[in-house]
N, CA and C atoms as a LAMMPS dump frame, in Angstrom:
ITEM: TIMESTEP
0
ITEM: NUMBER OF ATOMS
582
ITEM: BOX BOUNDS ff ff ff
-5.0000000000000000e+02 5.0000000000000000e+02
-5.0000000000000000e+02 5.0000000000000000e+02
-5.0000000000000000e+02 5.0000000000000000e+02
ITEM: ATOMS id mol type element x y z
1 1 1 N 0.857 -1.185 0
2 1 2 C 0 0 0
3 1 3 C 0.895 1.238 0
4 2 1 N 0.709 2.125 -0.944
5 2 2 C 1.553 3.311 -1.092
6 2 3 C 0.896 4.548 -0.507
7 3 1 N -0.097 4.362 0.358
8 3 2 C -0.744 5.481 1.036
9 3 3 C -0.878 5.126 2.5
10 4 1 N -1.086 6.12 3.361
11 4 2 C -1.184 5.899 4.804
12 4 3 C -2.636 5.923 5.242
13 5 1 N -3.009 4.927 6.045
14 5 2 C -4.372 4.843 6.563
15 5 3 C -4.314 4.583 8.064
16 6 1 N -5.014 5.387 8.844
17 6 2 C -5.083 5.169 10.283
18 6 3 C -5.864 3.884 10.571
19 7 1 N -5.506 3.135 11.605
20 7 2 C -6.201 1.869 11.903
21 7 3 C -7.702 2.004 12.144
22 8 1 N -8.178 3.182 12.548
23 8 2 C -9.612 3.368 12.801
24 8 3 C -10.409 3.601 11.523
25 9 1 N -9.729 3.723 10.399
26 9 2 C -10.377 4.026 9.12
27 9 3 C -10.945 2.775 8.475
28 10 1 N -12.057 2.94 7.753
29 10 2 C -12.646 1.856 6.973
30 10 3 C -12.523 2.225 5.496
31 11 1 N -11.77 1.406 4.754
32 11 2 C -11.666 1.564 3.305
33 11 3 C -12.298 0.33 2.689
34 12 1 N -13.468 0.484 2.078
35 12 2 C -14.171 -0.663 1.498
36 12 3 C -13.395 -1.23 0.322
37 13 1 N -13.477 -2.539 0.173
38 13 2 C -12.791 -3.213 -0.937
39 13 3 C -13.266 -2.645 -2.264
40 14 1 N -12.327 -2.311 -3.124
41 14 2 C -12.642 -1.735 -4.422
42 14 3 C -12.336 -0.255 -4.51
43 15 1 N -12.239 0.426 -3.359
44 15 2 C -11.903 1.857 -3.371
45 15 3 C -10.487 2.033 -3.914
46 16 1 N -10.279 3.113 -4.651
47 16 2 C -8.958 3.425 -5.209
48 16 3 C -8.417 4.676 -4.527
49 17 1 N -7.215 4.541 -3.948
50 17 2 C -6.56 5.667 -3.278
51 17 3 C -5.16 5.789 -3.847
52 18 1 N -4.798 6.989 -4.298
53 18 2 C -3.521 7.218 -4.968
54 18 3 C -2.323 7.247 -4.036
55 19 1 N -1.158 7.051 -4.621
56 19 2 C 0.101 7.06 -3.886
57 19 3 C 0.284 8.356 -3.107
58 20 1 N 0.84 8.217 -1.919
59 20 2 C 1.179 9.378 -1.113
60 20 3 C 0.015 10.021 -0.391
61 21 1 N -1.19 9.474 -0.514
62 21 2 C -2.344 10.041 0.187
63 21 3 C -2.314 9.618 1.653
64 22 1 N -2.912 10.459 2.493
65 22 2 C -2.974 10.198 3.931
66 22 3 C -4.435 10.23 4.364
67 23 1 N -4.854 9.174 5.054
68 23 2 C -6.243 9.033 5.495
69 23 3 C -6.224 8.913 7.016
70 24 1 N -6.827 9.891 7.699
71 24 2 C -6.694 9.991 9.145
72 24 3 C -7.809 9.265 9.899
73 25 1 N -7.989 9.577 11.168
74 25 2 C -8.868 8.863 12.088
75 25 3 C -10.337 8.85 11.634
76 26 1 N -10.979 7.696 11.798
77 26 2 C -12.436 7.546 11.66
78 26 3 C -12.977 7.96 10.295
79 27 1 N -12.216 7.719 9.247
80 27 2 C -12.652 8.01 7.883
81 27 3 C -13.314 6.768 7.306
82 28 1 N -14.319 6.957 6.454
83 28 2 C -14.925 5.851 5.706
84 28 3 C -14.868 6.194 4.22
85 29 1 N -14.196 5.327 3.46
86 29 2 C -14.109 5.468 2.012
87 29 3 C -14.884 4.313 1.391
88 30 1 N -15.949 4.613 0.653
89 30 2 C -16.794 3.571 0.061
90 30 3 C -16.117 2.924 -1.149
91 31 1 N -16.62 1.757 -1.515
92 31 2 C -15.983 0.886 -2.508
93 31 3 C -15.783 1.533 -3.871
94 32 1 N -16.701 2.366 -4.316
95 32 2 C -16.609 2.929 -5.658
96 32 3 C -15.805 4.215 -5.752
97 33 1 N -15.307 4.731 -4.636
98 33 2 C -14.601 6.016 -4.617
99 33 3 C -13.265 5.917 -5.343
100 34 1 N -12.904 7.016 -6.031
101 34 2 C -11.594 7.124 -6.679
102 34 3 C -10.915 8.388 -6.156
103 35 1 N -9.801 8.193 -5.476
104 35 2 C -9.08 9.283 -4.832
105 35 3 C -7.684 9.348 -5.432
106 36 1 N -7.249 10.532 -5.814
107 36 2 C -5.969 10.712 -6.485
108 36 3 C -4.763 10.634 -5.563
109 37 1 N -3.626 11.025 -6.106
110 37 2 C -2.345 10.992 -5.401
111 37 3 C -2.188 12.214 -4.5
112 38 1 N -1.466 12.017 -3.397
113 38 2 C -1.087 13.133 -2.539
114 38 3 C -2.226 13.824 -1.83
115 39 1 N -3.338 13.124 -1.62
116 39 2 C -4.497 13.722 -0.949
117 39 3 C -4.397 13.571 0.566
118 40 1 N -5.129 14.409 1.279
119 40 2 C -5.225 14.309 2.73
120 40 3 C -6.7 14.327 3.115
121 41 1 N -7.133 13.265 3.796
122 41 2 C -8.513 13.171 4.282
123 41 3 C -8.464 13.264 5.805
124 42 1 N -8.989 14.351 6.367
125 42 2 C -8.935 14.589 7.804
126 42 3 C -9.858 13.681 8.589
127 43 1 N -9.847 13.873 9.886
128 43 2 C -10.635 13.048 10.798
129 43 3 C -12.123 13.126 10.489
130 44 1 N -12.788 11.974 10.538
131 44 2 C -14.243 11.881 10.412
132 44 3 C -14.752 12.31 9.028
133 45 1 N -13.995 11.994 7.984
134 45 2 C -14.41 12.282 6.607
135 45 3 C -15.122 11.058 6.043
136 46 1 N -16.168 11.291 5.252
137 46 2 C -16.878 10.228 4.543
138 46 3 C -16.754 10.501 3.048
139 47 1 N -16.409 9.448 2.272
140 47 2 C -16.306 9.542 0.819
141 47 3 C -17.252 8.517 0.212
142 48 1 N -18.245 8.968 -0.547
143 48 2 C -19.258 8.086 -1.129
144 48 3 C -18.753 7.265 -2.294
145 49 1 N -19.615 6.381 -2.792
146 49 2 C -19.28 5.454 -3.883
147 49 3 C -19.022 6.154 -5.21
148 50 1 N -19.867 7.104 -5.56
149 50 2 C -19.772 7.766 -6.869
150 50 3 C -19.091 9.117 -6.712
151 51 1 N -17.869 9.069 -6.165
152 51 2 C -17.084 10.276 -5.915
153 51 3 C -15.746 10.133 -6.622
154 52 1 N -15.332 11.205 -7.29
155 52 2 C -14.007 11.249 -7.929
156 52 3 C -13.26 12.439 -7.34
157 53 1 N -12.07 12.169 -6.826
158 53 2 C -11.24 13.193 -6.202
159 53 3 C -9.901 13.21 -6.923
160 54 1 N -9.484 14.383 -7.373
161 54 2 C -8.223 14.522 -8.097
162 54 3 C -7.012 14.416 -7.192
163 55 1 N -5.86 14.791 -7.713
164 55 2 C -4.603 14.76 -6.965
165 55 3 C -4.478 15.975 -6.064
166 56 1 N -3.736 15.8 -4.958
167 56 2 C -3.368 16.899 -4.051
168 56 3 C -4.569 17.643 -3.473
169 57 1 N -5.646 16.925 -3.219
170 57 2 C -6.849 17.503 -2.604
171 57 3 C -6.721 17.398 -1.088
172 58 1 N -7.12 18.445 -0.377
173 58 2 C -7.125 18.434 1.082
174 58 3 C -8.567 18.562 1.556
175 59 1 N -9.024 17.549 2.277
176 59 2 C -10.366 17.551 2.845
177 59 3 C -10.209 17.558 4.36
178 60 1 N -10.618 18.646 4.977
179 60 2 C -10.421 18.82 6.411
180 60 3 C -11.462 18.023 7.205
181 61 1 N -11.352 18.062 8.533
182 61 2 C -12.187 17.249 9.427
183 61 3 C -13.684 17.476 9.208
184 62 1 N -14.438 16.385 9.39
185 62 2 C -15.91 16.416 9.435
186 62 3 C -16.57 16.813 8.121
187 63 1 N -16.004 16.368 6.999
188 63 2 C -16.598 16.649 5.691
189 63 3 C -17.098 15.347 5.083
190 64 1 N -18.332 15.343 4.576
191 64 2 C -18.877 14.209 3.842
192 64 3 C -18.973 14.58 2.37
193 65 1 N -18.299 13.771 1.537
194 65 2 C -18.336 13.997 0.09
195 65 3 C -19.273 12.925 -0.472
196 66 1 N -20.492 13.327 -0.791
197 66 2 C -21.531 12.387 -1.185
198 66 3 C -21.46 12.034 -2.669
199 67 1 N -22.221 11.006 -3.057
200 67 2 C -22.268 10.558 -4.448
201 67 3 C -22.518 11.721 -5.399
202 68 1 N -21.907 11.601 -6.593
203 68 2 C -22.059 12.55 -7.689
204 68 3 C -21.298 13.861 -7.479
205 69 1 N -20.324 13.856 -6.559
206 69 2 C -19.44 15.006 -6.372
207 69 3 C -18.088 14.674 -6.992
208 70 1 N -17.559 15.601 -7.792
209 70 2 C -16.231 15.47 -8.391
210 70 3 C -15.395 16.659 -7.961
211 71 1 N -14.209 16.374 -7.42
212 71 2 C -13.287 17.415 -6.987
213 71 3 C -12.05 17.378 -7.872
214 72 1 N -11.712 18.495 -8.515
215 72 2 C -10.533 18.57 -9.359
216 72 3 C -9.252 18.578 -8.539
217 73 1 N -8.127 18.569 -9.222
218 73 2 C -6.825 18.595 -8.557
219 73 3 C -6.702 19.847 -7.689
220 74 1 N -6.083 19.668 -6.526
221 74 2 C -5.75 20.8 -5.68
222 74 3 C -6.908 21.498 -5.006
223 75 1 N -8.062 20.865 -4.908
224 75 2 C -9.214 21.471 -4.217
225 75 3 C -8.976 21.42 -2.703
226 76 1 N -9.393 22.466 -2.013
227 76 2 C -9.339 22.525 -0.552
228 76 3 C -10.754 22.58 -0.015
229 77 1 N -11.111 21.608 0.835
230 77 2 C -12.421 21.572 1.496
231 77 3 C -12.199 21.869 2.973
232 78 1 N -12.656 23.035 3.437
233 78 2 C -12.445 23.452 4.813
234 78 3 C -13.23 22.621 5.816
235 79 1 N -12.869 22.735 7.106
236 79 2 C -13.512 21.939 8.145
237 79 3 C -15.033 22.091 8.154
238 80 1 N -15.71 20.971 8.23
239 80 2 C -17.17 20.894 8.398
240 80 3 C -17.958 21.53 7.263
241 81 1 N -17.336 21.739 6.087
242 81 2 C -18.134 22.224 4.954
243 81 3 C -19.04 21.09 4.482
244 82 1 N -20.085 21.423 3.707
245 82 2 C -21.143 20.467 3.394
246 82 3 C -21.409 20.395 1.896
247 83 1 N -21.491 19.163 1.395
248 83 2 C -22.014 18.906 0.057
249 83 3 C -23.391 18.281 0.204
250 84 1 N -24.247 18.473 -0.803
251 84 2 C -25.514 17.749 -0.864
252 84 3 C -25.576 17.037 -2.209
253 85 1 N -26.534 16.11 -2.371
254 85 2 C -26.685 15.488 -3.691
255 85 3 C -28.139 15.352 -4.124
256 86 1 N -29.075 15.694 -3.27
257 86 2 C -30.498 15.72 -3.625
258 86 3 C -31.004 17.137 -3.347
259 87 1 N -31.667 17.737 -4.323
260 87 2 C -32.093 19.116 -4.205
261 87 3 C -33.26 19.303 -3.238
262 88 1 N -34.19 18.358 -3.244
263 88 2 C -35.389 18.48 -2.405
264 88 3 C -35.624 17.195 -1.608
265 89 1 N -34.736 16.868 -0.649
266 89 2 C -34.833 15.589 0.062
267 89 3 C -36.058 15.488 0.964
268 90 1 N -36.582 14.275 1.014
269 90 2 C -37.623 13.905 1.972
270 90 3 C -37.273 12.51 2.472
271 91 1 N -37.378 12.299 3.753
272 91 2 C -37.059 10.995 4.328
273 91 3 C -37.98 9.9 3.799
274 92 1 N -39.229 10.231 3.533
275 92 2 C -40.214 9.225 3.134
276 92 3 C -40.286 9.003 1.623
277 93 1 N -39.485 9.747 0.853
278 93 2 C -39.516 9.607 -0.608
279 93 3 C -38.116 9.261 -1.106
280 94 1 N -38.023 8.155 -1.84
281 94 2 C -36.741 7.7 -2.403
282 94 3 C -36.361 8.577 -3.596
283 95 1 N -35.186 9.228 -3.526
284 95 2 C -34.758 10.12 -4.604
285 95 3 C -33.333 9.84 -5.072
286 96 1 N -32.85 8.614 -4.877
287 96 2 C -31.49 8.284 -5.3
288 96 3 C -31.302 8.419 -6.807
289 97 1 N -32.357 8.271 -7.57
290 97 2 C -32.267 8.428 -9.027
291 97 3 C -32.218 9.904 -9.431
292 98 1 N -32.387 10.808 -8.462
293 98 2 C -32.415 12.236 -8.751
294 98 3 C -31.167 12.969 -8.283
295 99 1 N -30.096 12.227 -7.934
296 99 2 C -28.857 12.893 -7.526
297 99 3 C -28.41 13.871 -8.598
298 100 1 N -27.965 15.042 -8.18
299 100 2 C -27.46 16.048 -9.116
300 100 3 C -25.937 16.105 -9.012
301 101 1 N -25.278 16.251 -10.15
302 101 2 C -23.819 16.301 -10.19
303 101 3 C -23.315 17.65 -9.687
304 102 1 N -22.262 17.6 -8.894
305 102 2 C -21.575 18.787 -8.418
306 102 3 C -20.124 18.664 -8.835
307 103 1 N -19.598 19.713 -9.475
308 103 2 C -18.216 19.712 -9.948
309 103 3 C -17.48 20.895 -9.335
310 104 1 N -16.336 20.589 -8.717
311 104 2 C -15.486 21.626 -8.14
312 104 3 C -14.182 21.628 -8.922
313 105 1 N -13.881 22.757 -9.578
314 105 2 C -12.739 22.853 -10.471
315 105 3 C -11.4 22.903 -9.758
316 106 1 N -10.369 22.674 -10.513
317 106 2 C -8.987 22.652 -10.047
318 106 3 C -8.669 23.875 -9.189
319 107 1 N -8.027 23.614 -8.044
320 107 2 C -7.508 24.683 -7.205
321 107 3 C -8.517 25.483 -6.419
322 108 1 N -9.802 25.136 -6.486
323 108 2 C -10.828 25.902 -5.771
324 108 3 C -10.711 25.688 -4.265
325 109 1 N -11.133 26.693 -3.499
326 109 2 C -11.172 26.622 -2.044
327 109 3 C -12.616 26.735 -1.588
328 110 1 N -13.021 25.806 -0.713
329 110 2 C -14.351 25.813 -0.116
330 110 3 C -14.16 26.024 1.38
331 111 1 N -14.48 27.209 1.869
332 111 2 C -14.176 27.587 3.245
333 111 3 C -14.947 26.799 4.286
334 112 1 N -14.47 26.881 5.52
335 112 2 C -15.069 26.173 6.648
336 112 3 C -16.565 26.451 6.742
337 113 1 N -17.317 25.395 6.978
338 113 2 C -18.768 25.485 7.204
339 113 3 C -19.577 26.019 6.034
340 114 1 N -18.993 26.127 4.842
341 114 2 C -19.819 26.527 3.701
342 114 3 C -20.669 25.346 3.254
343 115 1 N -21.719 25.633 2.518
344 115 2 C -22.61 24.601 1.981
345 115 3 C -22.674 24.757 0.47
346 116 1 N -22.459 23.637 -0.233
347 116 2 C -22.544 23.619 -1.688
348 116 3 C -23.797 22.828 -2.051
349 117 1 N -24.829 23.518 -2.519
350 117 2 C -26.078 22.862 -2.902
351 117 3 C -25.824 22.097 -4.21
352 118 1 N -26.336 20.893 -4.293
353 118 2 C -26.038 20.011 -5.423
354 118 3 C -26.452 20.62 -6.761
355 119 1 N -25.734 20.166 -7.806
356 119 2 C -26.064 20.58 -9.159
357 119 3 C -25.299 21.793 -9.653
358 120 1 N -24.35 22.302 -8.861
359 120 2 C -23.605 23.479 -9.28
360 120 3 C -22.194 23.112 -9.718
361 121 1 N -21.582 24.035 -10.442
362 121 2 C -20.178 23.927 -10.821
363 121 3 C -19.439 25.097 -10.191
364 122 1 N -18.369 24.774 -9.485
365 122 2 C -17.494 25.783 -8.902
366 122 3 C -16.28 25.858 -9.82
367 123 1 N -16.01 27.016 -10.4
368 123 2 C -14.932 27.167 -11.369
369 123 3 C -13.543 27.018 -10.767
370 124 1 N -12.566 26.832 -11.652
371 124 2 C -11.18 26.685 -11.22
372 124 3 C -10.729 27.893 -10.393
373 125 1 N -10.031 27.603 -9.316
374 125 2 C -9.427 28.602 -8.427
375 125 3 C -10.438 29.577 -7.827
376 126 1 N -11.727 29.228 -7.86
377 126 2 C -12.723 30.031 -7.155
378 126 3 C -12.478 29.922 -5.653
379 127 1 N -13.025 30.852 -4.904
380 127 2 C -12.836 30.884 -3.457
381 127 3 C -14.188 31.141 -2.813
382 128 1 N -14.701 30.135 -2.079
383 128 2 C -15.973 30.246 -1.376
384 128 3 C -15.663 30.502 0.092
385 129 1 N -16.1 31.639 0.61
386 129 2 C -15.794 32.027 1.982
387 129 3 C -16.474 31.153 3.017
388 130 1 N -15.946 31.186 4.226
389 130 2 C -16.477 30.406 5.344
390 130 3 C -17.953 30.732 5.556
391 131 1 N -18.769 29.693 5.712
392 131 2 C -20.18 29.855 6.018
393 131 3 C -21.084 30.221 4.859
394 132 1 N -20.533 30.398 3.668
395 132 2 C -21.352 30.761 2.511
396 132 3 C -22.254 29.597 2.098
397 133 1 N -23.375 29.916 1.449
398 133 2 C -24.262 28.902 0.881
399 133 3 C -24.306 29.134 -0.624
400 134 1 N -23.739 28.183 -1.371
401 134 2 C -23.65 28.314 -2.826
402 134 3 C -24.787 27.521 -3.462
403 135 1 N -25.677 28.215 -4.173
404 135 2 C -26.816 27.553 -4.813
405 135 3 C -26.872 27.825 -6.314
406 136 1 N -25.784 28.383 -6.869
407 136 2 C -25.696 28.571 -8.317
408 136 3 C -24.226 28.47 -8.718
409 137 1 N -23.976 28.336 -10.006
410 137 2 C -22.617 28.176 -10.505
411 137 3 C -21.737 29.362 -10.1
412 138 1 N -20.449 29.054 -9.881
413 138 2 C -19.466 30.062 -9.483
414 138 3 C -18.397 30.132 -10.568
415 139 1 N -18.136 31.311 -11.141
416 139 2 C -17.126 31.419 -12.193
417 139 3 C -15.716 31.124 -11.677
418 140 1 N -14.837 30.755 -12.589
419 140 2 C -13.428 30.578 -12.246
420 140 3 C -12.893 31.862 -11.622
421 141 1 N -12.106 31.723 -10.581
422 141 2 C -11.43 32.818 -9.864
423 141 3 C -12.373 33.705 -9.042
424 142 1 N -13.652 33.419 -9.009
425 142 2 C -14.592 34.28 -8.275
426 142 3 C -14.439 34.112 -6.77
427 143 1 N -14.651 35.189 -6.036
428 143 2 C -14.726 35.184 -4.576
429 143 3 C -16.19 35.319 -4.197
430 144 1 N -16.715 34.308 -3.504
431 144 2 C -18.135 34.256 -3.157
432 144 3 C -18.27 34.148 -1.639
433 145 1 N -19.141 34.98 -1.058
434 145 2 C -19.404 34.945 0.385
435 145 3 C -20.9 35.119 0.618
436 146 1 N -21.337 34.812 1.835
437 146 2 C -22.694 35.129 2.264
438 146 3 C -23.727 34.048 2.033
439 147 1 N -24.962 34.396 2.481
440 147 2 C -26.108 33.498 2.388
441 147 3 C -27.267 34.283 1.799
442 148 1 N -27.718 33.973 0.589
443 148 2 C -27.075 33.038 -0.347
444 148 3 C -25.756 33.614 -0.856
445 149 1 N -24.918 32.74 -1.398
446 149 2 C -23.609 33.151 -1.871
447 149 3 C -23.698 34.224 -2.939
448 150 1 N -22.842 35.241 -2.804
449 150 2 C -22.816 36.353 -3.762
450 150 3 C -21.359 36.658 -4.085
451 151 1 N -21.072 36.868 -5.358
452 151 2 C -19.716 37.208 -5.743
453 151 3 C -19.397 38.628 -5.324
454 152 1 N -18.243 38.791 -4.628
455 152 2 C -17.83 40.13 -4.199
456 152 3 C -16.474 40.526 -4.78
457 153 1 N -15.852 39.63 -5.536
458 153 2 C -14.553 39.967 -6.098
459 153 3 C -13.942 38.802 -6.847
460 154 1 N -12.616 38.914 -7.051
461 154 2 C -11.847 37.916 -7.799
462 154 3 C -10.609 37.536 -7.004
463 155 1 N -10.172 36.287 -7.154
464 155 2 C -8.996 35.778 -6.44
465 155 3 C -7.936 35.296 -7.421
466 156 1 N -6.68 35.46 -7.036
467 156 2 C -5.583 34.909 -7.832
468 156 3 C -5.421 33.424 -7.508
469 157 1 N -4.648 32.726 -8.323
470 157 2 C -4.363 31.315 -8.046
471 157 3 C -3.591 31.169 -6.736
472 158 1 N -2.892 32.216 -6.334
473 158 2 C -2.137 32.218 -5.086
474 158 3 C -3.066 32.316 -3.875
475 159 1 N -4.284 32.807 -4.09
476 159 2 C -5.258 32.933 -3.012
477 159 3 C -5.339 34.321 -2.415
478 160 1 N -5.052 35.331 -3.218
479 160 2 C -5.153 36.719 -2.786
480 160 3 C -6.196 37.437 -3.631
481 161 1 N -6.961 38.34 -2.99
482 161 2 C -7.977 39.086 -3.728
483 161 3 C -7.314 40.068 -4.68
484 162 1 N -7.862 40.118 -5.9
485 162 2 C -7.35 41.014 -6.946
486 162 3 C -8.167 42.3 -6.971
487 163 1 N -7.529 43.458 -7.22
488 163 2 C -8.243 44.741 -7.23
489 163 3 C -8.968 44.973 -8.549
490 164 1 N -10.046 44.22 -8.751
491 164 2 C -10.826 44.325 -9.993
492 164 3 C -12.309 44.414 -9.657
493 165 1 N -13.111 45.084 -10.515
494 165 2 C -14.561 45.104 -10.301
495 165 3 C -15.162 43.723 -10.588
496 166 1 N -16.405 43.517 -10.208
497 166 2 C -17.076 42.234 -10.457
498 166 3 C -17.198 41.978 -11.956
499 167 1 N -17.521 43.015 -12.727
500 167 2 C -17.57 42.863 -14.189
501 167 3 C -17.088 44.141 -14.846
502 168 1 N -16.728 44 -16.104
503 168 2 C -16.184 45.134 -16.84
504 168 3 C -14.907 44.73 -17.538
505 169 1 N -13.995 45.661 -17.634
506 169 2 C -12.715 45.411 -18.297
507 169 3 C -11.598 45.82 -17.36
508 170 1 N -10.484 45.124 -17.455
509 170 2 C -9.336 45.513 -16.661
510 170 3 C -8.355 44.375 -16.507
511 171 1 N -7.267 44.689 -15.824
512 171 2 C -6.277 43.658 -15.54
513 171 3 C -5.618 43.962 -14.21
514 172 1 N -5.015 42.936 -13.624
515 172 2 C -4.338 43.093 -12.34
516 172 3 C -3.222 42.07 -12.247
517 173 1 N -2.208 42.426 -11.472
518 173 2 C -1.104 41.508 -11.218
519 173 3 C -1.239 40.947 -9.807
520 174 1 N -0.917 39.673 -9.655
521 174 2 C -0.828 39.081 -8.321
522 174 3 C 0.481 39.57 -7.709
523 175 1 N 0.399 40.236 -6.569
524 175 2 C 1.605 40.825 -5.973
525 175 3 C 2.598 39.773 -5.494
526 176 1 N 2.155 38.544 -5.309
527 176 2 C 3.045 37.487 -4.822
528 176 3 C 3.755 36.739 -5.937
529 177 1 N 3.079 36.567 -7.077
530 177 2 C 3.651 35.745 -8.144
531 177 3 C 3.964 36.534 -9.408
532 178 1 N 3.387 37.732 -9.535
533 178 2 C 3.569 38.514 -10.747
534 178 3 C 2.677 38.071 -11.894
535 179 1 N 1.838 37.059 -11.666
536 179 2 C 0.923 36.586 -12.715
537 179 3 C -0.086 37.685 -13.042
538 180 1 N -0.421 37.794 -14.334
539 180 2 C -1.36 38.823 -14.801
540 180 3 C -2.718 38.185 -15.059
541 181 1 N -3.776 38.835 -14.568
542 181 2 C -5.149 38.392 -14.749
543 181 3 C -5.91 39.45 -15.532
544 182 1 N -6.72 38.991 -16.489
545 182 2 C -7.442 39.908 -17.366
546 182 3 C -8.942 39.666 -17.222
547 183 1 N -9.689 40.736 -16.954
548 183 2 C -11.144 40.673 -16.829
549 183 3 C -11.774 41.187 -18.107
550 184 1 N -12.656 40.377 -18.678
551 184 2 C -13.434 40.772 -19.855
552 184 3 C -14.889 40.429 -19.569
553 185 1 N -15.68 41.452 -19.294
554 185 2 C -17.082 41.229 -18.944
555 185 3 C -17.192 40.6 -17.573
556 186 1 N -17.702 39.369 -17.532
557 186 2 C -17.85 38.645 -16.27
558 186 3 C -16.909 37.454 -16.197
559 187 1 N -15.833 37.478 -17.006
560 187 2 C -14.897 36.357 -17.063
561 187 3 C -13.483 36.828 -16.78
562 188 1 N -12.852 36.186 -15.807
563 188 2 C -11.459 36.479 -15.486
564 188 3 C -10.607 35.324 -15.95
565 189 1 N -9.48 35.625 -16.563
566 189 2 C -8.553 34.578 -17
567 189 3 C -7.129 34.988 -16.664
568 190 1 N -6.283 34.013 -16.516
569 190 2 C -4.869 34.272 -16.255
570 190 3 C -4.119 34.196 -17.566
571 191 1 N -3.3 35.203 -17.804
572 191 2 C -2.495 35.177 -19.031
573 191 3 C -1.391 34.139 -18.891
574 192 1 N -1.067 33.44 -19.979
575 192 2 C 0.023 32.472 -19.936
576 192 3 C 1.336 33.174 -19.612
577 193 1 N 2.218 32.47 -18.897
578 193 2 C 3.537 33.028 -18.569
579 193 3 C 4.333 33.251 -19.846
580 194 1 N 5.113 34.325 -19.862
581 194 2 C 5.909 34.664 -21.06
582 194 3 C 7.098 33.728 -21.202
């Protein structure tokens, strides 16, 4: 086994966990889960059967990643944040055939105690603040906070807020990396390195 698993963890037969991953106390990984290389699953994490997790993902304590959730490479899931997979659950009505897909793009951050309502896409390197409730798609690099979640700015890949309006035209440099970001309308993109 090329990954570390705490003795209190349950990894169901058939689950795939990549090299260099670390799985801590009281985690349950279901049989159909696919977890990439270099991941960290904190204490009391649950990973469902129909879950795909990329490389270098960090999932902090007390997070359940339910069926139909896909996490891209380098995603950060803060402590006790929440995913859902049924939009209108009822205990007395079976809705497993109605699971909605949730996709979290490469490098995105999901802050502590935020909630991601099923069926949304979180763009690459987006940043969802602690306690936010996301119920609609989030553009790449967007900074979203509040209940319901509202975009208040843009973030660099380094994780610093960029001095740009929500929409319009403009550009900004990340003061830490020198990377240039260009805003056109409601879309922010990073220019390729020279």
